[in-house]
C-alpha positions as CSV (number, residue, x, y, z in Angstrom):
1,M,0.0,0.0,-0.1
2,P,2.0,3.0,-1.3
3,D,0.0,5.6,0.6
4,I,0.6,4.1,4.1
5,E,3.6,5.4,5.8
6,R,5.8,2.8,7.7
7,V,7.0,4.1,11.0
8,T,9.1,2.4,13.8
9,Q,7.4,4.2,16.6
10,A,3.8,5.5,17.4
11,T,2.0,7.0,20.2
12,L,-1.3,5.5,21.0
13,L,-3.3,6.8,24.1
14,G,-0.1,8.4,25.4
15,I,2.0,5.2,25.3
16,D,4.9,5.0,22.9
17,I,4.9,1.7,21.0
18,T,7.9,0.7,18.9
19,S,8.4,-1.9,16.3
20,T,10.5,-3.8,18.7
21,L,7.9,-3.5,21.6
22,S,10.6,-1.7,23.7
23,T,9.3,0.5,26.5
24,A,12.6,2.7,26.4
25,A,11.0,5.5,24.4
26,Y,7.9,5.6,26.7
27,V,10.0,5.5,29.9
28,N,12.3,8.3,28.6
29,R,9.3,10.6,27.8
30,M,7.5,9.7,31.0
31,L,10.7,10.4,33.1
32,L,11.0,13.7,31.3
33,Q,7.5,14.8,32.1
34,I,7.8,13.5,35.8
35,N,11.0,15.6,36.3
36,Q,9.3,18.7,35.0
37,R,6.5,18.0,37.5
38,L,8.9,17.3,40.3
39,Y,10.4,20.8,39.6
40,L,6.9,22.3,39.6
41,L,6.3,20.7,43.1
42,S,9.7,21.9,44.3
43,Q,8.7,25.5,43.3
44,L,5.5,25.2,45.2
45,K,7.3,23.9,48.1
46,S,9.6,26.9,48.1
47,Q,6.5,29.2,48.0
48,G,5.4,27.5,51.4
49,M,2.8,24.9,50.3
50,A,2.2,22.4,53.1
51,V,3.8,18.9,52.9
52,Q,0.4,17.3,52.9
53,A,-0.8,19.4,49.9
54,L,2.5,18.5,48.2
55,H,2.1,14.9,48.8
56,Q,-1.5,14.9,47.3
57,L,-0.1,16.8,44.3
58,F,2.7,14.2,44.0
59,T,0.1,11.4,44.1
60,G,-2.1,13.1,41.5
61,L,0.6,14.3,39.1
62,I,3.4,11.8,39.5
63,M,2.1,8.5,40.8
64,F,-0.7,8.7,38.3
65,K,1.8,9.2,35.5
66,I,3.9,6.2,36.7
67,T,0.9,4.0,37.1
68,Y,-0.9,4.9,33.9
69,A,-1.2,1.8,31.8
70,L,1.4,0.0,33.9
71,P,0.0,-3.5,33.6
72,A,0.2,-3.1,29.7
73,F,4.0,-2.4,29.6
74,A,5.4,-3.5,33.0
75,G,6.5,-7.0,31.7
76,Q,8.6,-5.2,29.1
77,L,10.5,-2.8,31.5
78,T,14.2,-3.5,31.7
79,V,16.0,-3.5,35.2
80,D,17.4,-0.1,34.2
81,D,14.0,1.3,33.5
82,R,12.7,0.0,36.8
83,N,15.6,1.6,38.6
84,R,15.2,4.8,36.9
85,I,11.5,4.9,37.8
86,S,12.4,4.0,41.4
87,A,14.8,6.8,41.5
88,I,12.0,9.2,41.3
89,S,10.8,8.2,44.7
90,R,14.2,9.0,46.2
91,K,14.3,12.3,44.4
92,A,11.0,13.2,45.6
93,L,11.9,12.4,49.3
94,C,15.0,14.4,49.0
95,R,13.3,17.4,47.7
96,G,10.6,17.0,50.4
97,V,7.5,16.9,48.1
98,T,6.3,13.6,49.4
99,H,6.5,11.9,52.7
100,T,6.0,8.4,51.3
101,A,8.5,6.3,49.3
102,F,7.3,3.9,46.6
103,D,8.8,0.6,45.2
104,I,8.0,0.0,41.4
105,E,8.3,-3.7,42.0
106,E,5.7,-3.6,44.7
107,I,3.4,-1.4,42.6
108,I,3.7,-3.7,39.6
109,D,2.9,-6.7,41.9
110,N,-0.1,-4.9,43.3
111,F,-1.6,-4.2,39.8
112,D,-1.0,-7.9,38.9
113,R,-2.7,-9.1,42.0
114,K,-5.7,-6.6,41.4
115,L,-6.0,-7.8,37.8
116,F,-5.8,-11.5,38.6
117,S,-8.4,-11.1,41.5
118,K,-10.8,-9.5,39.1
119,I,-10.5,-12.1,36.3
120,T,-11.1,-15.0,38.7
121,H,-14.8,-13.9,38.9
122,S,-16.8,-16.0,36.3
123,G,-18.5,-12.9,34.8
124,H,-15.3,-11.2,33.7
125,C,-14.5,-11.1,30.0
126,L,-11.0,-12.6,30.5
127,H,-12.2,-15.5,32.7
128,H,-12.3,-18.0,30.0
129,L,-8.7,-17.6,29.4
130,L,-7.8,-19.1,32.8
131,P,-6.8,-22.8,33.1
132,P,-9.5,-24.9,34.7
133,K,-9.5,-25.5,38.4
134,T,-9.1,-29.1,39.7
135,S,-11.5,-28.5,42.5
136,E,-13.6,-25.6,44.0
137,H,-11.1,-25.2,47.0
138,C,-8.0,-24.8,44.8
139,S,-6.4,-21.7,43.5
140,Y,-4.8,-20.9,40.3
141,S,-1.0,-20.9,39.7
142,L,-0.1,-18.6,36.9
143,R,3.9,-19.2,37.4
144,K,5.4,-22.2,35.7
145,T,6.4,-24.5,38.5
146,L,6.7,-28.1,39.2
147,L,3.3,-28.1,40.7
148,P,0.1,-28.7,38.6
149,V,-1.8,-25.9,37.0
150,A,-4.1,-25.6,40.0
151,Y,-3.1,-26.6,43.4
152,C,-4.6,-26.8,46.8
């Protein structure tokens, strides 16, 4: 199709998607925006804004940016990308714009748990993709282990 331009990267709903499915471009853009927001929060702190208000803004402006679409791309994050995202927590604590640190690994794990707890309900649209249970009192095991697919 001669009229269709071939690209190696596109942005869809704010997420940068590359032809190699790398998250590097998205993480770079996200960290640039987060650093700009951290600067804004630092300026508000220097103007005398209360720490509690700064923390609420940190949650709304920065944590939202970090967690936006996280379940979709977290599996593709490299160790370096995860470390760079975690560094935001340390930077925010040093600047005094939040009073709570975050761990990106913990956030990813919580999002995975939420998603899995939702799809175990029979009415969920993804429920049919789960492996069958061996009995009603068993739970699913999504990790590849030596145990059977469902274990009690």
